[in-house]
PDB file of N, CA, C and O in Angstrom, chain B, residues numbered from 101:
ATOM      1  N   UNK B 101      -6.575   1.707  -3.494  1.00  0.00           N
ATOM      2  CA  UNK B 101      -6.063   0.546  -2.729  1.00  0.00           C
ATOM      3  C   UNK B 101      -5.806   0.129  -4.198  1.00  0.00           C
ATOM      4  O   UNK B 101      -6.362   0.625  -5.178  1.00  0.00           O
ATOM      5  N   UNK B 102      -4.518  -1.244  -4.205  1.00  0.00           N
ATOM      6  CA  UNK B 102      -4.329  -2.041  -5.446  1.00  0.00           C
ATOM      7  C   UNK B 102      -4.103  -3.168  -4.846  1.00  0.00           C
ATOM      8  O   UNK B 102      -2.954  -3.470  -4.523  1.00  0.00           O
ATOM      9  N   UNK B 103      -5.331  -4.110  -4.556  1.00  0.00           N
ATOM     10  CA  UNK B 103      -5.146  -5.137  -4.044  1.00  0.00           C
ATOM     11  C   UNK B 103      -4.646  -6.214  -5.259  1.00  0.00           C
ATOM     12  O   UNK B 103      -4.007  -7.097  -4.686  1.00  0.00           O
ATOM     13  N   UNK B 104      -4.681  -6.402  -6.308  1.00  0.00           N
ATOM     14  CA  UNK B 104      -4.255  -6.990  -7.158  1.00  0.00           C
ATOM     15  C   UNK B 104      -2.797  -7.611  -7.272  1.00  0.00           C
ATOM     16  O   UNK B 104      -2.396  -8.668  -7.758  1.00  0.00           O
ATOM     17  N   UNK B 105      -2.108  -6.471  -6.591  1.00  0.00           N
ATOM     18  CA  UNK B 105      -0.450  -6.372  -6.609  1.00  0.00           C
ATOM     19  C   UNK B 105      -0.315  -7.407  -5.435  1.00  0.00           C
ATOM     20  O   UNK B 105       0.331  -8.428  -5.667  1.00  0.00           O
ATOM     21  N   UNK B 106      -0.693  -7.284  -4.592  1.00  0.00           N
ATOM     22  CA  UNK B 106      -0.898  -8.162  -2.984  1.00  0.00           C
ATOM     23  C   UNK B 106      -1.304  -9.658  -3.644  1.00  0.00           C
ATOM     24  O   UNK B 106      -0.571 -10.629  -3.831  1.00  0.00           O
ATOM     25  N   UNK B 107      -2.570  -9.511  -3.896  1.00  0.00           N
ATOM     26  CA  UNK B 107      -2.824 -11.101  -4.313  1.00  0.00           C
ATOM     27  C   UNK B 107      -1.709 -11.740  -4.876  1.00  0.00           C
ATOM     28  O   UNK B 107      -0.984 -12.580  -4.342  1.00  0.00           O
ATOM     29  N   UNK B 108      -1.620 -11.139  -6.309  1.00  0.00           N
ATOM     30  CA  UNK B 108      -0.677 -11.816  -6.860  1.00  0.00           C
ATOM     31  C   UNK B 108       0.649 -12.431  -6.483  1.00  0.00           C
ATOM     32  O   UNK B 108       1.098 -13.524  -6.828  1.00  0.00           O
ATOM     33  N   UNK B 109       1.293 -11.323  -5.550  1.00  0.00           N
ATOM     34  CA  UNK B 109       2.272 -11.491  -4.621  1.00  0.00           C
ATOM     35  C   UNK B 109       1.986 -12.831  -3.551  1.00  0.00           C
ATOM     36  O   UNK B 109       2.559 -13.915  -3.448  1.00  0.00           O
ATOM     37  N   UNK B 110       1.107 -12.370  -2.992  1.00  0.00           N
ATOM     38  CA  UNK B 110       0.383 -13.963  -1.692  1.00  0.00           C
ATOM     39  C   UNK B 110       0.332 -15.305  -2.985  1.00  0.00           C
ATOM     40  O   UNK B 110       0.820 -16.334  -2.519  1.00  0.00           O
ATOM     41  N   UNK B 111      -0.158 -15.476  -4.491  1.00  0.00           N
ATOM     42  CA  UNK B 111      -0.244 -16.467  -4.884  1.00  0.00           C
ATOM     43  C   UNK B 111       1.308 -16.823  -5.324  1.00  0.00           C
ATOM     44  O   UNK B 111       1.753 -17.971  -5.356  1.00  0.00           O
ATOM     45  N   UNK B 112       1.928 -15.826  -5.603  1.00  0.00           N
ATOM     46  CA  UNK B 112       3.080 -16.435  -6.073  1.00  0.00           C
ATOM     47  C   UNK B 112       4.137 -17.015  -4.968  1.00  0.00           C
ATOM     48  O   UNK B 112       4.989 -17.881  -5.173  1.00  0.00           O
ATOM     49  N   UNK B 113       3.946 -16.519  -4.090  1.00  0.00           N
ATOM     50  CA  UNK B 113       4.637 -17.297  -2.773  1.00  0.00           C
ATOM     51  C   UNK B 113       3.863 -18.372  -2.359  1.00  0.00           C
ATOM     52  O   UNK B 113       4.477 -19.402  -2.079  1.00  0.00           O
ATOM     53  N   UNK B 114       2.473 -18.366  -2.243  1.00  0.00           N
ATOM     54  CA  UNK B 114       2.028 -19.635  -1.883  1.00  0.00           C
ATOM     55  C   UNK B 114       1.960 -20.760  -3.161  1.00  0.00           C
ATOM     56  O   UNK B 114       1.927 -21.947  -2.835  1.00  0.00           O
ATOM     57  N   UNK B 115       1.945 -20.513  -4.189  1.00  0.00           N
ATOM     58  CA  UNK B 115       2.577 -21.493  -5.327  1.00  0.00           C
ATOM     59  C   UNK B 115       4.060 -22.354  -5.067  1.00  0.00           C
ATOM     60  O   UNK B 115       4.287 -23.552  -4.898  1.00  0.00           O
ATOM     61  N   UNK B 116       4.870 -21.241  -5.116  1.00  0.00           N
ATOM     62  CA  UNK B 116       6.211 -21.594  -4.766  1.00  0.00           C
ATOM     63  C   UNK B 116       6.156 -22.783  -3.569  1.00  0.00           C
ATOM     64  O   UNK B 116       6.377 -23.961  -3.850  1.00  0.00           O
ATOM     65  N   UNK B 117       5.832 -22.332  -2.188  1.00  0.00           N
ATOM     66  CA  UNK B 117       5.337 -23.016  -1.369  1.00  0.00           C
ATOM     67  C   UNK B 117       5.332 -24.247  -1.518  1.00  0.00           C
ATOM     68  O   UNK B 117       6.151 -25.147  -1.335  1.00  0.00           O
ATOM     69  N   UNK B 118       3.996 -24.159  -1.983  1.00  0.00           N
ATOM     70  CA  UNK B 118       3.157 -25.962  -2.035  1.00  0.00           C
ATOM     71  C   UNK B 118       4.264 -26.829  -3.366  1.00  0.00           C
ATOM     72  O   UNK B 118       4.475 -28.041  -3.331  1.00  0.00           O
ATOM     73  N   UNK B 119       4.770 -26.016  -4.304  1.00  0.00           N
ATOM     74  CA  UNK B 119       5.608 -26.700  -4.958  1.00  0.00           C
ATOM     75  C   UNK B 119       6.781 -27.296  -4.312  1.00  0.00           C
ATOM     76  O   UNK B 119       7.063 -28.464  -4.581  1.00  0.00           O
ATOM     77  N   UNK B 120       7.567 -26.553  -3.405  1.00  0.00           N
ATOM     78  CA  UNK B 120       8.810 -26.502  -2.867  1.00  0.00           C
ATOM     79  C   UNK B 120       8.697 -27.686  -2.247  1.00  0.00           C
ATOM     80  O   UNK B 120       9.592 -28.528  -2.165  1.00  0.00           O
ATOM     81  N   UNK B 121       7.229 -27.794  -1.654  1.00  0.00           N
ATOM     82  CA  UNK B 121       7.516 -28.456   0.126  1.00  0.00           C
ATOM     83  C   UNK B 121       6.217 -30.065  -0.700  1.00  0.00           C
ATOM     84  O   UNK B 121       4.994 -30.152  -0.592  1.00  0.00           O
ATOM     85  N   UNK B 122       6.795 -30.631  -1.129  1.00  0.00           N
ATOM     86  CA  UNK B 122       5.851 -32.007  -1.833  1.00  0.00           C
ATOM     87  C   UNK B 122       5.708 -32.540  -0.746  1.00  0.00           C
ATOM     88  O   UNK B 122       4.575 -32.811  -0.349  1.00  0.00           O
ATOM     89  N   UNK B 123       6.412 -32.717  -0.275  1.00  0.00           N
ATOM     90  CA  UNK B 123       6.280 -34.317   1.078  1.00  0.00           C
ATOM     91  C   UNK B 123       6.219 -33.468   2.794  1.00  0.00           C
ATOM     92  O   UNK B 123       6.223 -34.012   3.898  1.00  0.00           O
ATOM     93  N   UNK B 124       6.175 -32.238   2.511  1.00  0.00           N
ATOM     94  CA  UNK B 124       5.597 -31.439   3.829  1.00  0.00           C
ATOM     95  C   UNK B 124       4.556 -31.781   4.224  1.00  0.00           C
ATOM     96  O   UNK B 124       3.625 -31.849   3.421  1.00  0.00           O
ATOM     97  N   UNK B 125       4.349 -32.128   5.663  1.00  0.00           N
ATOM     98  CA  UNK B 125       2.794 -32.051   6.162  1.00  0.00           C
ATOM     99  C   UNK B 125       2.019 -30.875   5.771  1.00  0.00           C
ATOM    100  O   UNK B 125       2.482 -29.859   5.252  1.00  0.00           O
ATOM    101  N   UNK B 126       0.876 -31.088   6.048  1.00  0.00           N
ATOM    102  CA  UNK B 126      -0.257 -30.063   5.815  1.00  0.00           C
ATOM    103  C   UNK B 126      -0.543 -28.723   6.795  1.00  0.00           C
ATOM    104  O   UNK B 126      -0.922 -27.606   6.441  1.00  0.00           O
ATOM    105  N   UNK B 127      -0.209 -29.252   8.246  1.00  0.00           N
ATOM    106  CA  UNK B 127       0.514 -28.141   8.677  1.00  0.00           C
ATOM    107  C   UNK B 127       1.213 -27.202   8.478  1.00  0.00           C
ATOM    108  O   UNK B 127       0.826 -26.034   8.510  1.00  0.00           O
ATOM    109  N   UNK B 128       2.608 -27.664   8.188  1.00  0.00           N
ATOM    110  CA  UNK B 128       3.391 -26.532   7.754  1.00  0.00           C
ATOM    111  C   UNK B 128       2.726 -25.466   6.649  1.00  0.00           C
ATOM    112  O   UNK B 128       2.521 -24.254   6.710  1.00  0.00           O
ATOM    113  N   UNK B 129       2.501 -26.384   5.701  1.00  0.00           N
ATOM    114  CA  UNK B 129       1.682 -25.582   4.282  1.00  0.00           C
ATOM    115  C   UNK B 129       0.533 -24.420   4.956  1.00  0.00           C
ATOM    116  O   UNK B 129       0.405 -23.237   4.639  1.00  0.00           O
ATOM    117  N   UNK B 130      -0.252 -25.230   6.013  1.00  0.00           N
ATOM    118  CA  UNK B 130      -1.019 -24.275   6.623  1.00  0.00           C
ATOM    119  C   UNK B 130      -0.632 -23.119   7.726  1.00  0.00           C
ATOM    120  O   UNK B 130      -1.519 -22.380   8.151  1.00  0.00           O
ATOM    121  N   UNK B 131       0.818 -22.984   8.202  1.00  0.00           N
ATOM    122  CA  UNK B 131       1.227 -22.615   8.873  1.00  0.00           C
ATOM    123  C   UNK B 131       1.844 -21.326   7.825  1.00  0.00           C
ATOM    124  O   UNK B 131       1.760 -20.149   8.177  1.00  0.00           O
ATOM    125  N   UNK B 132       2.348 -21.662   6.756  1.00  0.00           N
ATOM    126  CA  UNK B 132       2.699 -20.973   5.371  1.00  0.00           C
ATOM    127  C   UNK B 132       1.433 -19.969   4.658  1.00  0.00           C
ATOM    128  O   UNK B 132       1.561 -18.769   4.417  1.00  0.00           O
ATOM    129  N   UNK B 133       0.387 -20.673   4.438  1.00  0.00           N
ATOM    130  CA  UNK B 133      -0.713 -19.974   4.233  1.00  0.00           C
ATOM    131  C   UNK B 133      -0.798 -18.912   5.087  1.00  0.00           C
ATOM    132  O   UNK B 133      -0.693 -17.766   4.650  1.00  0.00           O
ATOM    133  N   UNK B 134      -0.971 -19.135   6.227  1.00  0.00           N
ATOM    134  CA  UNK B 134      -1.490 -17.918   7.280  1.00  0.00           C
ATOM    135  C   UNK B 134      -0.180 -16.721   7.226  1.00  0.00           C
ATOM    136  O   UNK B 134      -0.514 -15.536   7.198  1.00  0.00           O
ATOM    137  N   UNK B 135       1.347 -17.094   7.213  1.00  0.00           N
ATOM    138  CA  UNK B 135       2.215 -16.409   6.797  1.00  0.00           C
ATOM    139  C   UNK B 135       1.451 -15.132   5.578  1.00  0.00           C
ATOM    140  O   UNK B 135       1.156 -13.947   5.740  1.00  0.00           O
ATOM    141  N   UNK B 136       1.347 -15.975   4.483  1.00  0.00           N
ATOM    142  CA  UNK B 136       1.024 -15.463   3.289  1.00  0.00           C
ATOM    143  C   UNK B 136       0.234 -14.228   3.470  1.00  0.00           C
ATOM    144  O   UNK B 136       0.551 -13.099   3.095  1.00  0.00           O
ATOM    145  N   UNK B 137      -1.069 -14.668   4.230  1.00  0.00           N
ATOM    146  CA  UNK B 137      -2.440 -14.046   4.419  1.00  0.00           C
ATOM    147  C   UNK B 137      -1.844 -13.024   5.103  1.00  0.00           C
ATOM    148  O   UNK B 137      -1.746 -12.032   4.381  1.00  0.00           O
ATOM    149  N   UNK B 138      -1.227 -12.795   6.654  1.00  0.00           N
ATOM    150  CA  UNK B 138      -0.521 -11.684   7.187  1.00  0.00           C
ATOM    151  C   UNK B 138       0.140 -10.928   6.474  1.00  0.00           C
ATOM    152  O   UNK B 138      -0.073  -9.719   6.384  1.00  0.00           O
ATOM    153  N   UNK B 139       1.087 -11.591   5.837  1.00  0.00           N
ATOM    154  CA  UNK B 139       2.062 -10.229   4.755  1.00  0.00           C
ATOM    155  C   UNK B 139       1.198  -9.803   3.835  1.00  0.00           C
ATOM    156  O   UNK B 139       1.399  -8.632   3.515  1.00  0.00           O
ATOM    157  N   UNK B 140       0.120 -10.435   3.179  1.00  0.00           N
ATOM    158  CA  UNK B 140      -0.646  -9.597   2.543  1.00  0.00           C
ATOM    159  C   UNK B 140      -1.455  -8.251   2.744  1.00  0.00           C
ATOM    160  O   UNK B 140      -1.559  -7.164   2.175  1.00  0.00           O
ATOM    161  N   UNK B 141      -2.170  -9.142   4.282  1.00  0.00           N
ATOM    162  CA  UNK B 141      -3.280  -7.642   5.059  1.00  0.00           C
ATOM    163  C   UNK B 141      -1.745  -6.693   4.751  1.00  0.00           C
ATOM    164  O   UNK B 141      -1.719  -5.815   3.888  1.00  0.00           O
ATOM    165  N   UNK B 142      -0.489  -7.058   5.634  1.00  0.00           N
ATOM    166  CA  UNK B 142       0.622  -5.677   5.738  1.00  0.00           C
ATOM    167  C   UNK B 142       0.679  -5.163   4.466  1.00  0.00           C
ATOM    168  O   UNK B 142       1.165  -4.033   4.516  1.00  0.00           O
ATOM    169  N   UNK B 143       0.417  -5.470   3.428  1.00  0.00           N
ATOM    170  CA  UNK B 143       0.794  -4.959   1.894  1.00  0.00           C
ATOM    171  C   UNK B 143      -0.544  -3.995   1.734  1.00  0.00           C
ATOM    172  O   UNK B 143      -0.466  -2.855   1.276  1.00  0.00           O
ATOM    173  N   UNK B 144      -1.721  -4.572   2.150  1.00  0.00           N
ATOM    174  CA  UNK B 144      -2.497  -3.629   2.093  1.00  0.00           C
ATOM    175  C   UNK B 144      -2.673  -2.475   2.922  1.00  0.00           C
ATOM    176  O   UNK B 144      -3.105  -1.388   2.540  1.00  0.00           O
ATOM    177  N   UNK B 145      -2.286  -2.799   4.154  1.00  0.00           N
ATOM    178  CA  UNK B 145      -2.383  -1.648   5.219  1.00  0.00           C
ATOM    179  C   UNK B 145      -1.569  -0.187   4.701  1.00  0.00           C
ATOM    180  O   UNK B 145      -1.819   0.985   4.980  1.00  0.00           O
ATOM    181  N   UNK B 146      -0.248  -0.929   3.629  1.00  0.00           N
ATOM    182  CA  UNK B 146       0.720  -0.199   3.659  1.00  0.00           C
ATOM    183  C   UNK B 146       0.284   0.681   2.377  1.00  0.00           C
ATOM    184  O   UNK B 146       0.819   1.752   2.090  1.00  0.00           O
ATOM    185  N   UNK B 147      -0.582   0.182   1.775  1.00  0.00           N
ATOM    186  CA  UNK B 147      -1.177   0.698   0.362  1.00  0.00           C
ATOM    187  C   UNK B 147      -2.168   1.698   0.678  1.00  0.00           C
ATOM    188  O   UNK B 147      -2.345   2.739   0.046  1.00  0.00           O
ATOM    189  N   UNK B 148      -2.860   1.277   1.793  1.00  0.00           N
ATOM    190  CA  UNK B 148      -4.143   2.139   2.658  1.00  0.00           C
ATOM    191  C   UNK B 148      -3.066   3.754   2.858  1.00  0.00           C
ATOM    192  O   UNK B 148      -3.295   4.795   2.242  1.00  0.00           O
ATOM    193  N   UNK B 149      -2.255   3.613   3.571  1.00  0.00           N
ATOM    194  CA  UNK B 149      -1.553   4.433   4.330  1.00  0.00           C
ATOM    195  C   UNK B 149      -0.972   5.337   3.390  1.00  0.00           C
ATOM    196  O   UNK B 149      -0.939   6.554   3.573  1.00  0.00           O
ATOM    197  N   UNK B 150      -0.420   4.637   2.184  1.00  0.00           N
ATOM    198  CA  UNK B 150       0.230   5.277   1.094  1.00  0.00           C
ATOM    199  C   UNK B 150      -0.714   6.484   0.505  1.00  0.00           C
ATOM    200  O   UNK B 150      -0.401   7.666   0.358  1.00  0.00           O
ATOM    201  N   UNK B 151      -1.986   5.826   0.207  1.00  0.00           N
ATOM    202  CA  UNK B 151      -2.982   6.550  -0.301  1.00  0.00           C
ATOM    203  C   UNK B 151      -3.358   8.158   0.437  1.00  0.00           C
ATOM    204  O   UNK B 151      -3.271   9.331   0.072  1.00  0.00           O
ATOM    205  N   UNK B 152      -3.898   7.286   1.901  1.00  0.00           N
ATOM    206  CA  UNK B 152      -3.848   8.664   2.813  1.00  0.00           C
ATOM    207  C   UNK B 152      -2.787  10.021   3.241  1.00  0.00           C
ATOM    208  O   UNK B 152      -2.988  11.142   3.710  1.00  0.00           O
ATOM    209  N   UNK B 153      -1.443   9.168   2.757  1.00  0.00           N
ATOM    210  CA  UNK B 153      -0.517  10.393   2.598  1.00  0.00           C
ATOM    211  C   UNK B 153      -0.698  10.895   1.195  1.00  0.00           C
ATOM    212  O   UNK B 153      -0.786  12.123   1.185  1.00  0.00           O
ATOM    213  N   UNK B 154      -0.781  10.344   0.008  1.00  0.00           N
ATOM    214  CA  UNK B 154      -0.945  11.076  -1.160  1.00  0.00           C
ATOM    215  C   UNK B 154      -2.649  12.109  -1.091  1.00  0.00           C
ATOM    216  O   UNK B 154      -2.878  13.081  -1.811  1.00  0.00           O
ATOM    217  N   UNK B 155      -3.279  11.733  -0.403  1.00  0.00           N
ATOM    218  CA  UNK B 155      -4.587  13.017  -0.321  1.00  0.00           C
ATOM    219  C   UNK B 155      -4.064  13.819   0.666  1.00  0.00           C
ATOM    220  O   UNK B 155      -4.312  15.002   0.429  1.00  0.00           O
ATOM    221  N   UNK B 156      -3.206  13.586   2.055  1.00  0.00           N
ATOM    222  CA  UNK B 156      -3.226  14.939   2.833  1.00  0.00           C
ATOM    223  C   UNK B 156      -1.827  15.509   1.593  1.00  0.00           C
ATOM    224  O   UNK B 156      -1.825  16.722   1.801  1.00  0.00           O
ATOM    225  N   UNK B 157      -1.090  15.329   0.856  1.00  0.00           N
ATOM    226  CA  UNK B 157      -0.099  16.187   0.384  1.00  0.00           C
ATOM    227  C   UNK B 157      -0.797  16.510  -0.684  1.00  0.00           C
ATOM    228  O   UNK B 157      -0.316  17.514  -1.209  1.00  0.00           O
ATOM    229  N   UNK B 158      -1.921  16.011  -1.357  1.00  0.00           N
ATOM    230  CA  UNK B 158      -2.756  16.773  -2.244  1.00  0.00           C
ATOM    231  C   UNK B 158      -3.244  18.163  -1.926  1.00  0.00           C
ATOM    232  O   UNK B 158      -3.042  19.217  -2.528  1.00  0.00           O
ATOM    233  N   UNK B 159      -4.174  17.822  -0.460  1.00  0.00           N
ATOM    234  CA  UNK B 159      -4.617  19.198   0.247  1.00  0.00           C
ATOM    235  C   UNK B 159      -3.625  20.073   0.515  1.00  0.00           C
ATOM    236  O   UNK B 159      -3.844  21.284   0.487  1.00  0.00           O
ATOM    237  N   UNK B 160      -2.424  19.567   0.807  1.00  0.00           N
ATOM    238  CA  UNK B 160      -1.358  20.687   1.563  1.00  0.00           C
ATOM    239  C   UNK B 160      -0.696  21.225   0.225  1.00  0.00           C
ATOM    240  O   UNK B 160      -0.212  22.345   0.396  1.00  0.00           O
ATOM    241  N   UNK B 161      -0.548  20.740  -1.028  1.00  0.00           N
ATOM    242  CA  UNK B 161      -0.554  21.320  -2.403  1.00  0.00           C
ATOM    243  C   UNK B 161      -1.740  22.666  -2.394  1.00  0.00           C
ATOM    244  O   UNK B 161      -1.505  23.795  -1.964  1.00  0.00           O
ATOM    245  N   UNK B 162      -2.918  22.232  -2.933  1.00  0.00           N
ATOM    246  CA  UNK B 162      -3.563  22.953  -2.890  1.00  0.00           C
ATOM    247  C   UNK B 162      -3.834  24.377  -2.138  1.00  0.00           C
ATOM    248  O   UNK B 162      -4.157  25.411  -2.723  1.00  0.00           O
ATOM    249  N   UNK B 163      -3.603  24.207  -0.444  1.00  0.00           N
ATOM    250  CA  UNK B 163      -3.492  25.230   0.331  1.00  0.00           C
ATOM    251  C   UNK B 163      -2.026  25.689  -0.023  1.00  0.00           C
ATOM    252  O   UNK B 163      -1.966  26.916   0.062  1.00  0.00           O
ATOM    253  N   UNK B 164      -1.069  25.241  -0.315  1.00  0.00           N
ATOM    254  CA  UNK B 164       0.263  26.449  -1.023  1.00  0.00           C
ATOM    255  C   UNK B 164      -0.375  27.307  -2.148  1.00  0.00           C
ATOM    256  O   UNK B 164      -0.395  28.531  -2.281  1.00  0.00           O
ATOM    257  N   UNK B 165      -0.801  26.486  -2.788  1.00  0.00           N
ATOM    258  CA  UNK B 165      -0.995  27.309  -4.223  1.00  0.00           C
ATOM    259  C   UNK B 165      -2.194  28.436  -3.782  1.00  0.00           C
ATOM    260  O   UNK B 165      -2.253  29.515  -4.373  1.00  0.00           O
ATOM    261  N   UNK B 166      -3.011  28.137  -2.843  1.00  0.00           N
ATOM    262  CA  UNK B 166      -3.954  29.376  -2.277  1.00  0.00           C
ATOM    263  C   UNK B 166      -3.480  30.474  -1.869  1.00  0.00           C
ATOM    264  O   UNK B 166      -4.072  31.549  -1.964  1.00  0.00           O
ATOM    265  N   UNK B 167      -2.009  30.257  -1.218  1.00  0.00           N
ATOM    266  CA  UNK B 167      -1.193  30.899   0.026  1.00  0.00           C
ATOM    267  C   UNK B 167      -0.797  31.857  -1.376  1.00  0.00           C
ATOM    268  O   UNK B 167      -1.046  33.037  -1.624  1.00  0.00           O
ATOM    269  N   UNK B 168      -0.056  30.779  -2.181  1.00  0.00           N
ATOM    270  CA  UNK B 168       0.778  31.660  -3.249  1.00  0.00           C
ATOM    271  C   UNK B 168       0.098  32.588  -3.972  1.00  0.00           C
ATOM    272  O   UNK B 168       0.600  33.691  -4.187  1.00  0.00           O
ATOM    273  N   UNK B 169      -0.883  32.314  -4.340  1.00  0.00           N
ATOM    274  CA  UNK B 169      -1.992  33.363  -4.836  1.00  0.00           C
ATOM    275  C   UNK B 169      -2.237  34.098  -4.161  1.00  0.00           C
ATOM    276  O   UNK B 169      -2.333  35.158  -4.779  1.00  0.00           O
ATOM    277  N   UNK B 170      -2.497  34.274  -2.749  1.00  0.00           N
ATOM    278  CA  UNK B 170      -2.934  35.298  -1.822  1.00  0.00           C
ATOM    279  C   UNK B 170      -1.619  36.212  -1.419  1.00  0.00           C
ATOM    280  O   UNK B 170      -1.799  37.281  -0.837  1.00  0.00           O
ATOM    281  N   UNK B 171      -0.356  35.779  -1.733  1.00  0.00           N
ATOM    282  CA  UNK B 171       0.593  36.387  -1.585  1.00  0.00           C
ATOM    283  C   UNK B 171       1.209  37.452  -2.420  1.00  0.00           C
ATOM    284  O   UNK B 171       1.738  38.516  -2.097  1.00  0.00           O
ATOM    285  N   UNK B 172       0.911  36.644  -4.100  1.00  0.00           N
ATOM    286  CA  UNK B 172       1.171  37.616  -5.302  1.00  0.00           C
ATOM    287  C   UNK B 172       0.058  38.684  -5.213  1.00  0.00           C
ATOM    288  O   UNK B 172       0.518  39.814  -5.375  1.00  0.00           O
ATOM    289  N   UNK B 173      -1.499  38.642  -4.965  1.00  0.00           N
ATOM    290  CA  UNK B 173      -2.307  39.287  -5.116  1.00  0.00           C
ATOM    291  C   UNK B 173      -1.885  40.412  -3.832  1.00  0.00           C
ATOM    292  O   UNK B 173      -2.112  41.615  -3.958  1.00  0.00           O
ATOM    293  N   UNK B 174      -1.324  39.899  -2.753  1.00  0.00           N
ATOM    294  CA  UNK B 174      -0.854  41.249  -1.659  1.00  0.00           C
ATOM    295  C   UNK B 174       0.220  41.968  -2.197  1.00  0.00           C
ATOM    296  O   UNK B 174       0.197  43.145  -1.835  1.00  0.00           O
ATOM    297  N   UNK B 175       1.383  41.605  -3.112  1.00  0.00           N
ATOM    298  CA  UNK B 175       2.252  42.029  -3.839  1.00  0.00           C
ATOM    299  C   UNK B 175       1.794  43.086  -4.816  1.00  0.00           C
ATOM    300  O   UNK B 175       2.357  44.147  -5.084  1.00  0.00           O
ATOM    301  N   UNK B 176       0.869  42.685  -5.210  1.00  0.00           N
ATOM    302  CA  UNK B 176       0.193  43.600  -6.390  1.00  0.00           C
ATOM    303  C   UNK B 176      -0.599  44.934  -5.790  1.00  0.00           C
ATOM    304  O   UNK B 176      -0.659  45.934  -6.506  1.00  0.00           O
ATOM    305  N   UNK B 177      -1.227  44.941  -4.420  1.00  0.00           N
ATOM    306  CA  UNK B 177      -1.932  46.056  -3.953  1.00  0.00           C
ATOM    307  C   UNK B 177      -1.095  46.676  -3.213  1.00  0.00           C
ATOM    308  O   UNK B 177      -1.406  47.827  -2.908  1.00  0.00           O
ATOM    309  N   UNK B 178       0.182  46.136  -2.709  1.00  0.00           N
ATOM    310  CA  UNK B 178       1.145  47.043  -2.181  1.00  0.00           C
ATOM    311  C   UNK B 178       2.154  47.857  -3.381  1.00  0.00           C
ATOM    312  O   UNK B 178       3.015  48.660  -3.021  1.00  0.00           O
TER     313      UNK B 178
END
């Protein structure tokens, strides 16, 4: 998982919101912080999903390599 990227993105958005909303109420800023947190969580979930897929693909690749090896051995026998 790469939480650093999501953290930086959340901080950039949050800083931008605070700078651009000088006269806004705290309620608006609180709502925007909640939106940023939800977005950050979704980014982290997506990274976890990508990591799971990478692990699955690595296992499938290993299985294909083994299958290919067995196929070569079978051709040598026949």
